[in-house]
Residue, then its C-alpha position, 0 to 999 in steps of 0.5 A: m201221066r199220073q206221075l206228071k200230075s202228082l209232080n205238078s200238084n206238089k209244087k203249089g206255092i213255088i211260084g217264085l216266093d224265094t225270089v220275091k222274098a230275096v228282092m223284098v229283103t234286098i230292098l229293105a236292106l238298101a232302105i235301112i243302109g240309106v237311112a243309116i247313112v243319112i243318120v251318120l252324116t247328120t251326127l258327124d255334121e253336128s260333131d267337131i270331129v270333121r271340122d278344121s279351122k282355116s285362116e285366110t286374108n282378104l285384101n281390099d274388100t270393098l264395103t259400100t257406103v260405110s256409116e255410123i250404122g256399120e257394115y259386115f265384111t264379105n266373109y262374115s257369114l262363114e261358120s265361126a268367122s273371126c276377122t282382124v282388120t289390117y288396113v282401111q282406105n277410102e276407095t275414092s281418094g285412096g286415103v288411109i283411114n286410121s283406126g280412130n275413124y272406125t270401130t270394129n267388132n269381129c267381122w263388122i266395121q262402122f264409122s266412128g270418127a270426127d273426120l266426116t270425109y270418110n262417113n258414108s263413103n266406100w272403103n277398101v278393107s284388108y283383113t285376116y279371118t279365121y273360120d271353121v270348115n265342116y267337111v261333112e256338110g257338103i256330103k250331107e247336103n248332096v245326099t239329102e238333096g239328091i234324094v229329094d231332087f230325084f223324087s221331085n223331078t220324076t215324071t207322072i208316068f214314072a210315078i204311076l209305073v212305080v205304083v203299078v210295080i208296087i201293086l204287082a209285087i204285093t199281088i204276087i206276094i199275096v198269091a204266093v203266100s196264100r198258095f204256100s199256106g194252102e189257103g187258096n187254089g190260086f188267084n183269078i184275074g179275069p181269064i187268067k188264073f194263077e195256080 
């Protein structure tokens, strides 16, 4: 019986410190990897390594009420968009609007002619356009939005559960470390005593 007591007394602080330490190191490693991924994606997004230039054609892009003020083409907001007009016609009459009746500046067109029948009318504009495609942008948005959405969509009960788990983990670490260092005889919580 005396040998059994001595075996139990030599195991102070071995409440699972190695397991707790392994779990905490794993969580820390995953957090570091997550931050590194976000940093790498942000850096790639700002570089030209993963960009590609594309060229496409838009036929009969309907622009409503084109006037002297002008109007942007549908694809003007694409990254580094550049447009070249190939054909313009009045949407109502189908009449061709020659280049003397409009002025273009990249992906923008305005009425500038003497023939007022085309002013303040809808135009069908055909044009080619080039733009840059950033292949990392979508990935970066999915990663960052996924993290934000996860935490914003969690319920209150889940948030409380996470807080309780964190408090429990901290309590276990404090108990294990204090027993391992020999600074305490255990940790009492009401009738429960950890030794």
